[in-house]
C-alpha positions as CSV (number, residue, x, y, z in Angstrom):
1,M,27.8,10.6,29.5
2,P,29.6,9.3,26.3
3,V,30.3,5.6,26.0
4,K,34.0,4.7,26.0
5,N,35.5,2.3,23.6
6,V,37.6,-0.8,24.6
7,T,40.0,-2.9,22.6
8,L,39.8,-6.7,22.6
9,T,40.8,-9.6,20.5
10,I,38.4,-12.2,19.0
11,D,39.9,-15.1,17.1
12,N,43.2,-13.2,16.6
13,K,41.4,-10.1,15.2
14,T,41.8,-7.0,17.3
15,I,38.7,-4.8,17.4
16,N,37.7,-1.5,19.1
17,V,34.1,-1.4,20.2
18,P,31.9,0.6,22.7
19,E,32.1,-0.8,26.2
20,D,28.3,-1.2,26.4
21,K,28.4,-4.0,23.8
22,T,28.2,-7.7,24.5
23,I,30.9,-10.0,23.1
24,L,28.3,-11.4,20.7
25,E,27.3,-8.0,19.5
26,A,31.0,-6.9,19.1
27,A,31.8,-10.1,17.1
28,L,28.8,-9.8,14.8
29,D,29.5,-6.1,14.2
30,N,33.0,-7.0,13.1
31,S,32.0,-9.8,10.7
32,I,32.9,-12.6,13.2
33,Y,30.0,-15.0,13.4
34,I,29.2,-16.7,16.7
35,P,26.3,-19.2,16.6
36,H,23.2,-18.1,18.6
37,L,19.6,-19.0,18.9
38,C,18.0,-17.5,22.0
39,S,19.8,-14.2,21.5
40,Q,18.2,-11.4,19.4
41,E,19.6,-7.9,19.3
42,N,16.3,-6.2,20.2
43,L,15.9,-8.4,23.3
44,H,17.7,-8.6,26.6
45,P,20.1,-11.5,26.6
46,A,19.0,-14.8,28.1
47,G,22.0,-17.1,27.6
48,A,19.8,-20.1,27.6
49,C,20.6,-22.0,24.4
50,R,24.3,-22.2,25.0
51,M,25.1,-21.8,21.3
52,C,27.0,-18.6,21.8
53,V,29.5,-19.9,24.3
54,V,33.1,-18.8,23.8
55,K,36.5,-19.2,25.6
56,L,37.7,-16.2,27.5
57,E,41.4,-16.5,28.3
58,G,42.0,-16.4,32.1
59,T,38.5,-17.7,32.9
60,P,37.8,-21.4,33.5
61,G,35.3,-23.1,31.3
62,V,33.3,-21.2,28.7
63,I,31.0,-18.1,29.0
64,T,27.9,-17.0,27.1
65,S,28.9,-14.3,24.7
66,C,25.3,-12.9,24.5
67,S,25.2,-11.9,28.2
68,T,28.9,-10.9,28.8
69,R,29.9,-7.3,28.3
70,V,33.2,-6.5,26.6
71,R,36.1,-5.4,28.7
72,E,39.5,-3.9,27.9
73,G,42.1,-6.4,26.9
74,M,39.8,-9.5,26.5
75,I,41.2,-12.3,24.4
76,I,38.4,-14.5,23.1
77,H,38.3,-17.7,21.1
78,T,35.0,-18.6,19.5
79,R,36.2,-22.0,18.1
80,D,37.7,-23.3,21.4
81,E,37.4,-27.1,21.7
82,L,35.2,-27.0,24.8
83,A,32.9,-24.3,23.3
84,E,32.4,-26.5,20.3
85,K,31.5,-29.5,22.4
86,V,29.0,-27.4,24.4
87,R,27.4,-26.2,21.1
88,K,27.2,-29.7,19.7
89,L,25.6,-31.0,22.9
90,A,23.1,-28.2,22.8
91,C,22.3,-29.3,19.2
92,D,21.9,-32.9,20.3
93,F,19.3,-31.9,23.0
94,M,17.3,-29.6,20.7
95,S,17.2,-32.2,17.9
96,R,15.4,-34.5,20.4
97,T,12.3,-32.4,20.4
98,H,12.4,-30.8,16.9
99,P,11.1,-32.5,13.7
100,H,14.0,-34.0,11.7
101,E,12.4,-33.5,8.3
102,C,13.2,-30.1,6.9
103,T,12.3,-30.1,3.2
104,G,8.5,-30.0,3.9
105,C,8.8,-27.2,6.4
106,P,7.4,-23.8,5.4
107,K,10.5,-22.2,6.9
108,Y,12.8,-24.3,4.8
109,G,15.8,-22.3,3.7
110,K,15.0,-19.5,6.2
111,C,15.3,-21.4,9.4
112,L,18.0,-20.2,11.9
113,L,17.9,-23.5,13.7
114,A,18.7,-25.5,10.6
115,S,21.4,-23.1,9.6
116,T,23.0,-23.4,13.0
117,F,22.8,-27.2,12.9
118,Q,24.5,-27.1,9.6
119,L,27.3,-24.9,11.0
120,V,27.8,-26.6,14.4
121,G,26.8,-30.2,13.7
122,D,26.1,-32.7,16.5
123,T,28.2,-35.1,18.5
124,G,27.1,-38.1,16.6
125,R,25.2,-39.5,19.5
126,K,21.7,-40.5,18.9
127,L,19.5,-39.4,21.7
128,R,16.0,-40.8,22.1
129,S,13.5,-38.6,20.2
130,N,11.1,-36.7,22.5
131,P,8.8,-34.7,20.3
132,I,6.4,-32.1,21.7
133,M,3.1,-33.7,20.6
134,V,0.8,-30.7,20.5
135,A,-1.6,-30.1,17.7
136,P,-1.0,-26.9,15.6
137,N,-3.1,-23.9,16.8
138,A,-4.5,-22.4,13.6
139,K,-7.6,-20.8,15.1
140,N,-6.0,-17.4,15.7
141,P,-6.2,-14.9,12.7
142,I,-2.9,-13.9,11.2
143,I,-0.7,-16.1,13.5
144,L,-0.2,-19.9,13.3
145,H,1.4,-21.7,16.2
146,E,3.0,-25.1,15.8
147,M,4.4,-26.1,19.2
148,T,6.0,-29.2,17.7
149,R,8.6,-26.9,16.0
150,C,9.4,-24.9,19.2
151,I,12.8,-25.1,20.8
152,L,11.8,-23.1,23.9
153,C,14.3,-20.3,23.1
154,G,11.9,-17.8,24.6
155,R,12.4,-15.2,21.9
156,C,8.6,-14.9,21.2
157,V,7.7,-14.6,24.9
158,R,10.4,-12.0,25.5
159,A,9.4,-10.0,22.3
160,C,5.8,-9.9,23.4
161,Q,6.7,-8.8,26.9
162,E,9.9,-6.7,26.5
163,M,9.4,-5.1,23.1
164,R,5.7,-4.7,23.0
165,G,4.6,-4.7,26.6
166,V,1.7,-7.0,25.7
167,G,2.4,-10.3,27.4
168,A,-0.2,-12.2,25.5
169,I,2.1,-15.3,25.1
170,Q,4.0,-16.9,28.0
171,F,5.7,-20.0,29.1
172,K,3.4,-22.4,31.0
173,K,3.9,-26.0,32.1
174,A,1.4,-28.5,30.7
175,N,1.4,-32.3,30.9
176,G,4.8,-32.2,32.6
177,R,6.4,-30.1,29.8
178,M,7.2,-26.4,29.4
179,M,5.1,-24.9,26.6
180,V,4.6,-21.5,24.9
181,T,1.0,-20.7,25.1
182,V,-1.5,-17.8,25.2
183,D,-2.9,-16.1,28.3
184,G,-6.5,-17.2,27.8
185,D,-8.4,-19.1,25.1
186,S,-7.2,-17.0,22.2
187,L,-4.7,-14.4,21.3
188,N,-7.6,-11.9,21.0
189,E,-8.8,-12.6,24.5
190,A,-5.2,-12.4,25.7
191,G,-4.9,-8.8,24.5
192,C,-2.7,-9.6,21.5
193,R,-2.1,-6.6,19.2
194,F,-1.4,-8.9,16.3
195,C,1.9,-6.9,15.7
196,S,3.7,-10.1,14.5
197,A,6.8,-9.4,16.6
198,C,6.7,-13.0,17.8
199,V,6.7,-14.1,14.1
200,D,9.7,-12.0,13.3
201,V,11.9,-13.2,16.1
202,C,11.0,-16.9,16.0
203,P,14.1,-18.8,14.7
204,T,12.2,-22.0,13.6
205,G,8.8,-21.1,12.3
206,S,7.0,-22.4,15.3
207,I,5.2,-19.1,15.3
208,R,4.6,-17.8,11.8
209,E,2.0,-16.1,9.7
210,Q,-1.1,-18.0,8.5
211,E,-0.6,-19.8,5.1
212,A,-2.9,-17.4,3.2
213,I,-0.7,-14.5,4.3
214,A,2.6,-16.2,3.9
215,Q,1.8,-17.3,0.3
216,K,0.8,-13.7,-0.6
217,L,4.2,-12.4,0.6
218,V,6.4,-14.9,-1.3
219,G,9.0,-13.0,-3.3
220,I,8.2,-9.6,-1.8
221,K,11.0,-7.6,-0.2
222,R,11.0,-7.4,3.6
223,E,9.9,-3.7,3.8
224,D,6.8,-4.3,1.6
225,A,5.9,-7.6,3.3
226,A,6.0,-6.0,6.7
227,V,4.0,-2.9,5.8
228,P,1.5,-4.0,3.1
229,C,-0.7,-0.9,3.2
230,R,2.3,1.4,2.3
231,A,3.4,-1.1,-0.4
232,G,-0.1,-1.2,-1.8
233,C,-0.3,2.6,-2.2
234,P,0.9,3.5,-5.7
235,A,2.6,6.6,-4.3
236,N,4.0,4.7,-1.3
237,I,2.5,7.1,1.2
238,D,3.6,6.1,4.7
239,V,0.2,5.0,6.0
240,P,1.0,3.7,9.5
241,R,2.9,6.9,10.2
242,Y,0.1,9.3,9.5
243,I,-2.5,7.1,11.2
244,R,-0.3,7.2,14.3
245,Y,-0.3,11.0,14.1
246,V,-4.1,11.0,13.8
247,K,-4.4,8.8,16.9
248,E,-2.1,11.2,18.8
249,G,-4.2,14.2,17.7
250,R,-1.4,15.7,15.5
251,Y,-3.4,16.3,12.4
252,S,-1.1,18.7,10.7
253,A,1.8,16.2,11.1
254,A,-0.4,13.5,9.6
255,T,-1.3,15.6,6.6
256,A,2.4,16.5,6.1
257,V,3.2,12.8,5.9
258,V,0.7,12.5,3.0
259,R,2.0,15.6,1.3
260,E,5.5,14.1,1.3
261,K,4.2,11.9,-1.5
262,A,1.1,13.6,-2.9
263,P,-0.1,17.3,-3.2
264,F,-3.8,16.4,-2.9
265,P,-4.3,15.0,0.7
266,N,-7.9,16.3,1.0
267,V,-8.9,15.3,-2.5
268,L,-7.6,11.8,-1.9
269,G,-9.3,11.8,1.5
270,H,-12.6,12.2,-0.4
271,I,-12.2,10.1,-3.5
272,C,-9.1,7.8,-3.4
273,S,-9.9,4.2,-4.5
274,H,-7.8,3.2,-1.4
275,P,-5.9,0.2,-2.7
276,C,-4.1,0.4,0.6
277,E,-7.2,-0.8,2.4
278,L,-7.3,-3.9,0.3
279,E,-3.8,-4.7,1.6
280,C,-4.4,-3.8,5.2
281,K,-3.5,-6.7,7.4
282,R,-6.5,-5.9,9.6
283,N,-8.6,-7.6,6.8
284,Y,-7.6,-10.9,8.3
285,L,-9.1,-10.0,11.7
286,N,-12.3,-8.3,10.5
287,E,-12.3,-5.1,8.5
288,P,-9.5,-2.9,7.2
289,I,-8.6,0.5,8.7
290,S,-10.6,3.3,7.1
291,I,-7.4,4.8,5.8
292,R,-8.9,7.1,3.2
293,N,-11.4,8.7,5.7
294,L,-8.6,9.2,8.2
295,K,-6.6,11.0,5.5
296,R,-9.5,13.3,4.9
297,F,-10.1,13.9,8.7
298,A,-6.5,15.0,9.1
299,A,-6.4,17.2,5.9
300,E,-9.5,19.1,7.0
301,R,-7.7,20.0,10.2
302,D,-4.3,20.9,8.7
303,D,-2.8,24.2,9.7
304,G,-0.4,24.4,6.8
305,A,2.8,24.1,8.9
306,W,4.2,21.8,6.2
307,R,4.8,24.9,4.0
308,E,7.7,25.9,6.2
309,K,9.6,22.7,5.4
310,A,8.7,22.5,1.7
311,V,11.5,22.3,-0.7
312,R,12.0,25.5,-2.8
313,R,15.1,25.3,-4.9
314,A,16.7,28.3,-6.5
315,P,15.5,29.2,-10.1
316,T,17.2,27.1,-12.7
317,G,16.3,29.3,-15.7
318,K,14.6,26.2,-17.3
319,K,11.0,26.3,-18.6
320,A,8.6,23.4,-18.3
321,A,5.2,23.2,-20.1
322,I,2.5,20.9,-18.7
323,I,-0.3,19.9,-21.0
324,G,-3.3,19.1,-18.9
325,A,-4.3,20.3,-15.4
326,G,-5.5,17.0,-14.0
327,P,-4.0,15.0,-11.1
328,A,-0.9,14.0,-13.2
329,G,-0.3,17.4,-14.8
330,L,-0.7,19.3,-11.5
331,T,1.4,16.9,-9.6
332,A,4.2,17.2,-12.1
333,A,3.9,21.0,-12.2
334,Y,4.1,21.1,-8.4
335,Y,7.3,19.1,-8.2
336,M,8.9,20.8,-11.2
337,A,8.2,24.2,-9.6
338,K,9.6,23.2,-6.3
339,L,12.8,22.1,-8.1
340,G,13.3,25.6,-9.4
341,H,11.9,25.4,-12.9
342,D,9.5,27.9,-14.4
343,V,6.3,26.0,-14.9
344,T,3.2,26.8,-17.1
345,V,0.2,24.5,-17.3
346,F,-2.0,24.5,-20.4
347,E,-5.6,23.3,-19.8
348,A,-8.1,23.0,-22.6
349,L,-11.2,23.3,-20.3
350,P,-12.4,26.4,-18.4
351,E,-11.0,25.3,-15.0
352,A,-8.2,23.2,-13.7
353,G,-8.6,19.8,-12.2
354,G,-9.0,17.5,-15.1
355,M,-11.1,14.4,-14.3
356,M,-11.1,15.4,-10.6
357,R,-13.4,18.3,-11.6
358,Y,-15.0,17.0,-14.8
359,G,-15.2,13.3,-14.2
360,I,-15.9,13.0,-10.4
361,P,-19.3,14.4,-9.4
362,K,-19.3,17.2,-6.9
363,H,-21.5,15.3,-4.4
364,R,-18.4,13.1,-4.0
365,L,-15.7,15.8,-4.3
366,P,-16.8,19.3,-3.4
367,R,-15.2,21.8,-5.7
368,E,-14.0,24.0,-2.9
369,V,-11.8,21.1,-1.7
370,L,-10.3,20.7,-5.1
371,D,-9.8,24.5,-5.5
372,M,-8.0,24.9,-2.2
373,E,-5.4,22.3,-3.1
374,I,-5.0,23.7,-6.6
375,D,-4.3,27.1,-5.0
376,D,-1.6,25.5,-2.8
377,I,0.1,24.3,-6.0
378,K,-0.2,27.8,-7.6
379,C,1.5,29.2,-4.5
380,F,4.8,27.5,-5.6
381,G,4.8,29.6,-8.7
382,V,2.8,27.4,-11.1
383,E,1.0,29.3,-13.8
384,I,-2.2,27.7,-15.1
385,R,-3.7,28.9,-18.4
386,T,-7.2,27.6,-18.9
387,N,-9.2,27.4,-22.3
388,A,-5.7,26.8,-23.8
389,R,-5.7,23.6,-25.9
390,V,-2.4,22.5,-27.2
391,Q,-2.5,20.8,-30.6
392,N,1.0,19.4,-30.6
393,P,3.8,19.4,-28.0
394,A,6.3,20.5,-30.7
395,E,4.8,24.0,-30.7
396,L,5.7,24.4,-27.1
397,L,9.2,23.3,-27.6
398,E,9.5,25.7,-30.5
399,S,8.2,28.5,-28.4
400,G,11.0,28.2,-25.9
401,F,10.0,25.6,-23.4
402,D,12.9,23.2,-22.4
403,V,10.7,20.3,-21.6
404,V,7.0,19.3,-22.0
405,F,4.9,17.0,-20.0
406,A,1.8,15.5,-21.7
407,A,-0.9,14.7,-19.2
408,V,-4.0,15.0,-21.4
409,G,-6.0,12.4,-19.5
410,T,-8.7,10.2,-21.0
411,H,-11.5,12.7,-21.9
412,R,-13.0,10.8,-24.8
413,G,-15.6,8.2,-23.9
414,I,-15.9,4.9,-25.8
415,K,-19.1,4.2,-27.6
416,S,-19.8,0.7,-28.9
417,P,-21.3,0.5,-32.4
418,L,-24.7,-0.7,-31.3
419,P,-27.8,-0.4,-33.4
420,G,-29.6,2.7,-32.2
421,G,-26.5,4.4,-31.0
422,D,-27.4,7.6,-33.0
423,L,-30.8,8.0,-31.3
424,E,-31.5,11.2,-29.3
425,N,-30.6,10.9,-25.6
426,V,-27.7,8.5,-26.1
427,Y,-24.8,9.8,-24.1
428,V,-21.1,8.9,-23.5
429,N,-19.7,8.9,-19.9
430,A,-17.0,11.6,-20.2
431,D,-19.2,14.0,-22.2
432,F,-22.2,13.3,-19.8
433,L,-20.2,14.0,-16.6
434,R,-18.4,17.0,-18.1
435,D,-21.7,18.6,-19.4
436,V,-23.2,18.2,-16.0
437,T,-20.3,19.9,-14.4
438,L,-20.4,22.8,-16.9
439,G,-24.1,23.2,-16.1
440,K,-25.5,22.2,-19.4
441,A,-29.2,21.2,-19.5
442,L,-29.5,17.5,-20.3
443,S,-32.7,15.7,-21.0
444,I,-32.5,12.2,-19.5
445,G,-36.1,11.3,-18.7
446,D,-37.4,9.0,-16.0
447,N,-35.6,5.8,-17.0
448,V,-31.9,5.7,-17.6
449,V,-29.7,2.7,-18.5
450,V,-26.0,2.9,-17.9
451,L,-23.8,0.5,-19.8
452,G,-20.7,-0.6,-17.8
453,G,-19.7,-1.8,-14.4
454,G,-16.8,0.4,-13.3
455,N,-16.6,3.4,-10.9
456,V,-17.4,5.8,-13.8
457,A,-20.5,3.9,-14.6
458,L,-21.7,4.2,-11.0
459,D,-20.8,7.9,-11.0
460,C,-23.0,8.3,-14.1
461,A,-25.8,6.4,-12.4
462,S,-25.6,8.6,-9.2
463,V,-25.6,11.8,-11.3
464,A,-28.6,10.5,-13.3
465,R,-30.5,10.0,-10.0
466,R,-29.7,13.5,-8.9
467,L,-30.9,14.9,-12.3
468,G,-34.3,13.5,-11.5
469,A,-34.3,10.0,-13.1
470,K,-36.8,7.8,-11.2
471,K,-35.3,4.5,-12.3
472,V,-31.6,4.0,-13.1
473,H,-30.3,0.6,-14.4
474,I,-26.7,-0.5,-14.7
475,A,-26.1,-3.3,-17.2
476,C,-22.7,-4.9,-17.5
477,L,-20.9,-8.0,-18.8
478,E,-19.4,-8.9,-15.4
479,G,-21.1,-10.9,-12.7
480,A,-21.8,-9.1,-9.5
481,E,-18.6,-10.4,-7.9
482,K,-16.4,-9.4,-10.9
483,M,-17.5,-5.8,-11.3
484,T,-14.5,-3.4,-11.4
485,C,-16.3,-0.7,-9.3
486,T,-15.4,-0.5,-5.6
487,E,-17.7,-2.3,-3.1
488,E,-18.3,1.1,-1.5
489,E,-19.7,2.7,-4.7
490,R,-21.9,-0.3,-5.4
491,A,-23.3,-0.2,-1.9
492,W,-24.1,3.5,-2.3
493,A,-25.8,2.8,-5.6
494,N,-27.9,0.0,-4.1
495,E,-29.0,2.4,-1.4
496,E,-30.0,4.9,-4.0
497,G,-32.2,2.4,-5.8
498,V,-30.0,1.6,-8.8
499,I,-31.0,-1.7,-10.4
500,F,-28.2,-4.0,-11.5
501,H,-28.3,-6.3,-14.5
502,N,-25.2,-8.4,-14.3
503,S,-23.8,-10.9,-16.9
504,V,-25.6,-9.4,-19.9
505,T,-24.4,-8.3,-23.3
506,F,-25.8,-5.3,-25.2
507,K,-27.8,-6.1,-28.3
508,E,-29.6,-2.9,-29.4
509,I,-30.8,0.5,-28.3
510,M,-34.5,0.5,-29.0
511,G,-36.1,3.7,-30.4
512,C,-39.4,5.4,-31.2
513,D,-39.7,8.6,-33.2
514,G,-35.9,9.1,-33.1
515,K,-35.7,8.8,-29.3
516,V,-34.6,6.1,-27.0
517,S,-37.3,3.8,-25.8
518,G,-35.5,0.8,-24.4
519,M,-32.3,-1.2,-24.1
520,K,-32.2,-4.8,-25.4
521,V,-29.7,-7.0,-23.5
522,A,-29.1,-10.7,-23.5
523,A,-27.9,-12.9,-20.6
524,I,-24.5,-14.5,-20.9
525,S,-22.8,-17.4,-19.1
526,G,-19.3,-16.1,-19.8
527,F,-17.2,-13.8,-22.0
528,C,-13.6,-13.2,-23.1
529,F,-11.6,-11.0,-25.5
530,D,-9.6,-12.6,-28.4
531,A,-6.1,-11.6,-29.4
532,Q,-7.4,-8.7,-31.4
533,G,-9.5,-7.4,-28.5
534,A,-12.8,-8.5,-29.9
535,L,-15.4,-9.5,-27.4
536,K,-16.6,-13.1,-27.4
537,V,-19.7,-14.0,-25.4
538,E,-21.6,-17.2,-24.5
539,L,-25.3,-16.4,-24.7
540,V,-27.9,-18.0,-22.5
541,P,-30.7,-19.3,-24.7
542,G,-33.9,-17.3,-24.3
543,G,-32.1,-14.7,-22.1
544,E,-33.0,-11.6,-24.1
545,E,-34.7,-8.7,-22.2
546,I,-35.7,-5.1,-23.0
547,I,-35.1,-2.6,-20.2
548,P,-37.4,0.4,-20.6
549,A,-35.3,3.5,-21.1
550,D,-35.6,7.2,-22.0
551,S,-31.8,7.6,-22.2
552,V,-28.7,5.4,-22.4
553,I,-25.3,6.3,-21.1
554,F,-22.2,4.4,-22.4
555,A,-19.7,4.0,-19.6
556,L,-17.5,1.3,-21.2
557,G,-14.2,3.1,-20.8
558,Q,-12.3,6.2,-21.9
559,K,-9.3,7.1,-24.0
560,P,-7.1,10.1,-24.6
561,D,-8.8,12.8,-26.8
562,I,-5.8,12.9,-29.2
563,D,-4.8,11.3,-32.5
564,A,-1.7,11.1,-34.7
565,S,-1.8,14.9,-35.3
566,F,-0.6,15.3,-31.6
567,G,2.8,14.2,-32.8
568,L,3.5,11.4,-30.3
569,E,3.7,7.7,-30.9
570,L,0.4,6.2,-29.7
571,G,-0.1,2.6,-28.6
572,R,-3.2,0.4,-28.1
573,G,-6.3,2.3,-27.2
574,G,-4.8,5.6,-28.3
575,K,-2.6,5.8,-25.2
576,I,0.7,7.7,-25.4
577,S,3.7,5.3,-25.6
578,V,6.6,6.0,-23.2
579,N,9.8,4.3,-22.1
580,E,10.8,3.4,-18.6
581,A,11.9,7.0,-18.0
582,Y,8.4,8.3,-19.1
583,A,9.9,9.8,-22.2
584,T,7.8,9.8,-25.4
585,S,8.8,9.4,-29.0
586,M,9.4,13.2,-29.3
587,P,12.7,14.3,-27.6
588,G,12.1,16.6,-24.7
589,V,8.5,15.4,-24.2
590,F,7.4,13.2,-21.3
591,A,4.0,11.8,-20.4
592,A,2.2,10.0,-17.5
593,G,-1.2,9.6,-16.0
594,D,-4.3,8.2,-17.6
595,A,-3.0,9.2,-21.1
596,V,-0.3,6.5,-20.6
597,T,-1.9,3.9,-18.4
598,G,-5.5,4.2,-19.4
599,T,-8.2,5.3,-17.0
600,V,-7.1,4.2,-13.5
601,F,-7.1,6.1,-10.2
602,V,-6.1,9.5,-9.1
603,I,-3.4,8.1,-6.8
604,T,-2.0,6.1,-9.6
605,A,-1.8,9.2,-11.8
606,I,0.0,11.1,-9.0
607,A,2.5,8.3,-8.6
608,G,3.3,8.3,-12.3
609,A,3.7,12.0,-12.4
610,R,6.1,11.9,-9.5
611,K,8.4,9.6,-11.4
612,A,8.0,11.6,-14.6
613,A,9.0,14.8,-12.7
614,E,12.2,13.1,-11.5
615,A,13.0,12.1,-15.1
616,M,12.3,15.6,-16.4
617,D,14.5,17.2,-13.8
618,K,17.3,14.9,-14.7
619,Y,16.7,15.7,-18.4
620,L,17.2,19.4,-17.5
621,G,20.4,18.7,-15.7
622,G,19.1,18.3,-12.2
623,D,19.5,15.4,-9.8
624,G,15.8,14.3,-10.0
625,D,15.4,14.3,-6.2
626,I,11.9,15.3,-5.3
627,N,11.9,13.7,-1.9
628,E,11.2,16.0,1.1
629,V,10.5,15.5,4.8
630,L,7.5,17.6,5.9
631,A,6.5,15.8,9.0
632,P,8.5,15.2,12.2
633,V,10.9,12.2,12.0
634,E,10.3,10.2,15.1
635,S,10.8,6.6,16.1
636,P,7.4,5.2,17.3
637,N,7.2,3.7,20.7
638,P,7.3,-0.1,20.2
639,A,5.6,-0.7,23.6
640,I,2.0,-0.8,22.4
641,G,0.6,-2.5,25.5
642,N,-2.1,-5.2,26.1
643,W,-5.6,-4.5,24.8
644,K,-8.2,-7.2,25.6
645,C,-10.2,-8.1,22.5
646,F,-8.3,-5.7,20.3
647,G,-8.8,-7.9,17.3
648,S,-12.6,-7.6,17.6
649,L,-12.7,-3.8,17.4
650,T,-15.1,-2.9,14.6
651,R,-14.5,-0.4,11.9
652,E,-15.8,3.2,12.3
653,N,-17.7,4.6,9.3
654,P,-18.3,8.3,8.6
655,E,-21.9,9.6,8.5
656,I,-23.5,9.3,5.1
657,V,-26.5,11.5,4.1
658,K,-29.5,9.2,3.8
659,S,-30.2,8.0,0.3
660,D,-33.7,9.5,-0.1
661,E,-32.2,12.9,0.8
662,R,-28.9,12.8,-1.1
663,V,-30.5,11.9,-4.4
664,K,-32.4,15.2,-4.4
665,C,-29.3,17.4,-4.8
666,F,-25.5,17.6,-5.5
667,E,-24.6,18.4,-1.9
668,E,-21.7,16.4,-0.4
669,M,-23.1,13.0,0.6
670,E,-20.3,11.9,3.0
671,R,-19.8,13.9,6.1
672,G,-16.4,12.5,7.3
673,F,-15.3,11.5,10.7
674,K,-16.0,13.2,14.0
675,D,-13.1,13.4,16.5
676,D,-14.0,10.4,18.6
677,A,-14.7,8.2,15.6
678,A,-11.4,9.1,14.0
679,H,-9.4,8.4,17.2
680,C,-11.1,5.1,17.6
681,E,-10.5,4.1,14.0
682,A,-6.8,5.1,14.1
683,S,-6.4,3.1,17.3
684,R,-7.4,-0.1,15.4
685,C,-4.2,0.1,13.3
686,L,-1.9,-2.9,13.9
687,Q,1.1,-0.5,13.5
688,C,2.8,-2.9,11.1
689,D,5.7,-0.5,10.5
690,L,7.0,-1.4,14.0
691,R,8.2,-4.7,12.5
692,L,10.9,-2.8,10.7
693,Q,12.5,-1.9,14.0
694,I,13.1,-5.6,14.6
695,A,16.6,-6.6,13.3
696,P,16.5,-9.4,10.7
697,Q,17.9,-12.7,11.8
698,K,21.6,-13.2,11.1
699,F,22.7,-16.4,9.3
700,W,26.3,-17.5,9.3
701,S,26.2,-18.0,5.5
702,S,25.9,-14.2,5.0
703,F,29.1,-13.5,6.9
704,D,32.3,-13.1,4.8
705,P,35.3,-14.7,6.4
706,T,37.6,-12.7,4.1
707,D,36.5,-9.6,6.0
708,G,38.3,-10.8,9.1
709,G,35.8,-13.2,10.5
710,Q,36.2,-17.0,10.8
711,L,33.5,-19.6,10.1
């Protein structure tokens, strides 16, 4: 049954509002500020703080506006003399228990109580101070509770019970005083879901996030602070949304969520560097959600229903050329084709995929997974020409293309000018990994030394083991804790017997009869790079060592395999220079991916290509809108319920082939989740996105009296 509207007057302003509104809601919706503390629009009204009292003509005394529904013909005065006296008296009593010093408070400048005191003021009476002398409770992960700042408004208790259905915190009398406390010895034992709803509704900072979390979120917009995993993803994939679908067994919907931002859900599920997991708030409890593995689990069970909702705009008659069929090039091609442009991809190598195929070993990324997702891109009309190297983007513009996207990647490995660098069996990372993929016979011997400490170095080491090397060493400048590889890849390497030499510099590749015989390194206590990029090291006296080696692989970085003849302005390291719209120095030519950023991660290349596709579409006269909704749009249920010891749930890990077996071949080493494990892992999610359903607190200073309201 439709809700009727009623007309009433508040402070001489006539307004028309739905009859299911309270007076407080009606006033705030119409820019009339009424002070309030215990009231919060997501909670049932309590009318306890007496701050929201108003005068209703025809009614004796004052009424609480938060608990009184509007009626036809009401005439209300928010600044009535009696109402003001009641508010001031309420301020007097609250100030008895609350600390008087504000400048040292972590909620300074964002405290609703202080803001209300500033607006209402007190009566001038000095009531005897009666502070709540309870020590801060900092033992609970994520949430800090300082009862001394509490005003007993009840917001936190009601949020935990009404909004979340958890009931982990409650009012309880202790030492003759009412307190807010937990049901048990800790939030974890009380069944807390660590959703932080109590933090969001607390007006004073009595319940707030632990200092380590709060400091990290300073200056970050509310949406990103509330959902750090999504903010941590370069492509802003809605992580909590697809994890919720996995938990519900709706795997195609989960995959569709990923596809709204990236055309490679299964590839990412295998090899993404998962920066989202570094930001996962569950880290503060024990271990992060296994986000990447859940992505893979869902993608492997996708039925392709997302295709029915995919954007397919009418042909524009415009032609786009993409140079490079790596993650950036294919992503840009995908979106440009969906926007109606005729897209042709030019790839220098025999097959599409770029570094996903030629840089990531197939025991980590099976080629059939990559091929299936490339086929999905082709289905949108993308033409891919392989063995087609482009010497200069200008030739494509001259041949009739309206726009060109350069995504040439970083296929040239960096080789330091070490003595012995020209010996037989000295390899460079990009060439080494590409040759293995192409099936070329490589002679590496029994002992291999890899120079470098990043993920590519560890990939080279794992490939060397699978090629038959008995001992593989990794030598790098960084200490163990400073290596740029992921902890996961380092753990795998340790399992496979890779020997690490941290904090060493490279002196010389030793040789005998023109072949590698060893690698001389020297221990260092520190290193830095000067303004010109030259390496400066602090040697440890007597720290030289010769590592026996039959081959050496340089894995010190990569750069684009282009030079000035490519026709574009290049910056440091040979990277393509672009402006904020991803446009290069040549009109009509755009660029993104590793060729612009340097070697980073697949998800970062995808994110850059999305933005470049938007810019290219605008360049061609379009609106640049590549957004699409492929998954159901639903409001998640905020009532998540009580779960005893939820905070102690341990991370599920997929099955990994045992190291002594996996080093014998290039078969996939990681088996992925089974159904039960995936469901358990998805259930560990804190569902941080539920915080965005909670209305932000309203301060009187944000209301504009010129809009009809009165302050």
